[in-house]
C-alpha positions in Angstrom: -0.1 0.0 0.0 1.4 3.2 -0.8 1.4 5.7 1.8 -1.4 7.7 1.9 -2.3 7.5 5.7 -0.8 9.9 8.7 -1.7 8.2 12.3 -1.3 11.6 14.8 -1.2 11.6 18.7 -1.2 14.3 21.1 1.1 13.2 24.1 2.3 14.5 27.5 4.2 11.7 29.6 3.0 8.7 27.7 5.8 6.7 28.0 4.1 3.9 30.0 1.2 3.7 26.8 3.0 5.0 24.0 5.4 2.1 23.1 2.3 -0.4 22.7 -0.1 2.1 20.7 3.1 2.7 18.0 3.8 -1.1 17.7 0.2 -1.3 17.0 0.4 1.0 14.3 3.0 -1.5 12.7 2.1 -2.6 8.9 -0.3 0.8 8.3 2.8 2.3 6.6 1.6 5.2 8.3 3.5 8.9 8.4 3.3 9.0 12.7 2.6 12.4 13.9 3.3 13.2 17.5 2.7 16.7 19.2 4.2 16.9 22.7 2.4 19.5 25.3 6.1 19.3 27.5 6.9 15.8 28.4 9.1 14.9 31.2 9.4 11.3 31.2 11.0 10.4 27.6 8.0 10.0 25.7 9.3 12.4 22.8 12.7 10.0 22.7 9.9 6.9 22.5 8.3 8.4 19.9 11.4 9.4 18.2 12.7 5.5 18.4 9.3 4.6 16.3 10.5 7.0 13.9 7.7 9.7 14.4 7.8 13.3 14.0 7.5 15.1 17.2 7.2 18.8 17.5 6.0 20.8 20.4 3.0 22.7 21.6 1.9 24.0 25.4 -1.2 22.0 25.8 -3.9 24.6 26.0 -7.2 22.4 24.9 -8.1 19.3 23.4 -9.5 20.4 20.5 -6.9 22.9 19.4 -4.3 20.6 20.5 -4.9 17.8 18.4 -6.1 20.3 15.3 -2.3 21.5 15.5 -1.4 18.0 15.3 -3.9 17.2 12.7 -2.1 20.6 10.6 1.3 18.7 10.6 -0.1 16.1 8.9 1.2 15.5 5.3 -0.9 12.5 3.6 -4.5 12.1 2.5 -6.0 10.3 5.2 -5.8 10.7 8.8 -6.2 8.0 11.7 -6.3 10.0 15.0 -5.4 7.6 17.8 -4.6 8.3 21.8 -1.7 6.7 23.4 -3.8 4.4 25.8 -5.6 3.1 22.6 -4.3 0.5 20.4 -5.4 -0.5 16.5 -6.4 -4.3 16.4 -5.1 -6.8 13.9 -8.5 -6.8 12.3 -8.5 -3.0 12.1 -5.0 -2.9 10.8 -5.7 -5.1 7.7 -9.5 -3.7 7.0 -7.5 0.0 7.0 -4.7 -1.2 4.8 -7.8 -2.8 2.4 -9.7 0.3 2.4 -7.3 2.9 1.7 -6.1 0.3 -1.5 -8.7 1.1 -2.8 -11.4 4.0 -3.3 -12.8 4.8 0.0 -16.3 6.1 -1.0 -16.9 8.2 2.3 -14.8 11.5 3.6 -14.8 9.6 7.3 -14.9 6.5 9.3 -16.6 5.5 12.6 -14.3 2.9 14.6 -15.9 0.9 17.2 -14.3 0.2 21.0 -12.8 -2.3 22.8 -12.8 -1.1 26.1 -10.9 -2.9 28.6 -10.5 -2.1 32.5 -9.0 -4.4 35.1 -8.0 -7.0 32.4 -11.6 -7.5 31.1 -13.5 -5.9 28.3 -16.3 -3.8 29.4 -19.3 -5.0 27.2 -22.0 -3.2 29.6 -22.7 -0.2 31.4 -23.0 2.0 28.6 -19.6 1.2 26.8 -20.4 -2.2 24.5 -21.3 0.1 21.9 -18.8 3.1 21.5 -18.1 4.0 18.4 -16.0 7.2 17.5 -15.1 9.3 14.1 -11.0 8.8 13.7 -10.2 7.9 10.2 -10.6 10.6 7.8 -9.5 12.4 4.7 -7.5 15.4 5.5 -9.1 17.5 3.7 -12.5 17.0 4.8 -11.9 17.0 8.5 -11.2 19.2 11.7 -11.5 19.3 15.4 -14.3 21.1 17.4 -14.8 20.9 21.0 -12.8 22.5 24.1 -10.9 22.4 26.5 -11.9 18.4 27.4 -13.9 17.0 25.3 -13.5 17.2 21.5 -14.7 15.5 18.3 -14.3 15.6 14.5 -16.4 17.0 12.2 -16.1 16.0 8.7 -17.7 17.7 5.4 -19.0 14.3 3.6 -20.9 11.1 4.2 -19.5 9.0 6.9 -19.2 5.3 7.0 -18.5 2.5 9.5 -15.4 0.6 10.2 -15.6 -3.5 11.9 -12.2 -3.8 13.0 -12.1 -2.4 16.9 -9.5 0.0 18.2 -8.8 -1.5 21.8 -9.1 1.5 24.5 -7.3 0.9 28.2 -7.8 4.0 29.6 -6.6 3.3 33.0 -4.0 0.4 33.2 -5.3 0.2 37.0 -7.4 1.7 40.0 -3.8 4.5 40.6 -4.0 5.5 37.3 -7.6 6.2 37.5 -7.2 8.4 40.5 -4.5 9.8 39.1 -6.2 11.4 35.8 -9.6 12.0 37.8 -7.7 15.0 39.8 -7.2 16.6 35.8 -10.1 15.6 34.2 -12.7 16.3 36.7 -10.8 20.0 37.0 -11.4 20.3 33.3 -15.0 19.3 33.4 -15.5 21.7 36.5 -13.9 24.6 34.9 -15.9 23.6 31.0 -19.3 23.8 33.8 -18.1 27.1 35.7 -17.3 28.9 32.1 -20.8 27.8 30.5 -22.1 29.5 33.9 -23.3 26.4 35.6 -23.5 26.4 39.5 -23.3 24.0 42.2 -26.7 22.7 43.5 -26.9 20.9 46.4 -29.0 18.3 44.7 -25.6 17.6 42.6 -24.8 15.4 45.7 -27.1 12.8 45.0 -25.8 12.4 41.2 -23.6 9.6 41.9 -25.9 7.3 43.4 -28.0 7.9 40.2 -24.8 7.6 37.9 -23.8 4.4 39.5 -27.6 3.1 39.5 -27.4 3.7 35.7 -24.1 2.1 34.8 -24.3 -0.7 37.0 -28.1 -1.8 36.7 -30.3 -0.3 34.1 -27.2 -0.4 31.4 -26.0 -3.2 32.9 -22.3 -2.9 34.0 -23.1 -5.7 37.1 -23.1 -8.4 34.1 -19.0 -7.3 33.4 -18.7 -8.3 37.3 -16.1 -7.0 39.8 -14.6 -4.8 36.7 -17.6 -3.7 35.7 -19.1 -2.8 39.1 -15.5 -0.9 39.9 -16.2 1.1 36.6 -19.4 2.2 37.8 -18.5 3.2 40.9 -15.3 5.2 40.2 -17.2 7.0 37.4 -20.0 8.0 39.9 -17.1 9.5 42.0 -15.8 11.7 39.0 -19.2 13.0 38.8 -19.0 13.8 42.6 -15.7 15.1 42.3 -16.3 16.9 39.6 -18.7 18.9 41.2 -17.0 19.3 44.3 -14.6 21.2 42.4 -17.6 23.4 40.7 -18.4 25.0 44.0 -14.5 25.6 44.9 -14.8 27.9 41.5 -17.5 29.7 43.3 -16.1 30.4 46.6 -14.3 33.9 46.1 
């Protein structure tokens, strides 16, 4: 396959996750573009060892950072991937077949397989997760803000069958480490939108746990499913506590 693909990533202290991510891209014959936000753990060196083009940009928000990485890509097609994601062999082969022909869509959604505590989570709202990650560079751009971002594509969007494996947290310690950062982003986003803390927000964690564990069947994933539901609920509570802190003069 003639190289028509660029794989773009943003990173910051991803030394533990990045090698497996870049290894999973082998066989795609892709240009590797890594935009680093100030790593101090050797992330940039790892990326360079895999042959990636590494640039630096101070992180400000996810959408703008990923758009800056996209702007560095040179090939016709782009695969946006995060350091904690892995291209499965089936997805790799499907992308190769697609790009060796005449793709009929401007972008493609990819089904996700979320792994937590060593188990694929098929319930709790995670089993049907899909994200648009493969698209024509000229047709796509990142939209969103500080925390959540998405890809907007001009043209029809298709769906692939091969899965992207997502390992968002290697263990509970990493979940708690990321919780500090993401709850801060989430609280700030809500504060800037004009939202304010309400005492009823103390009840949200109980409702979210019930929805994830019972209504969406998370308990069918066993201990990992229940743990994920409980941690997600705790995440929600901390986010709103931080929102309340932002209101304090």
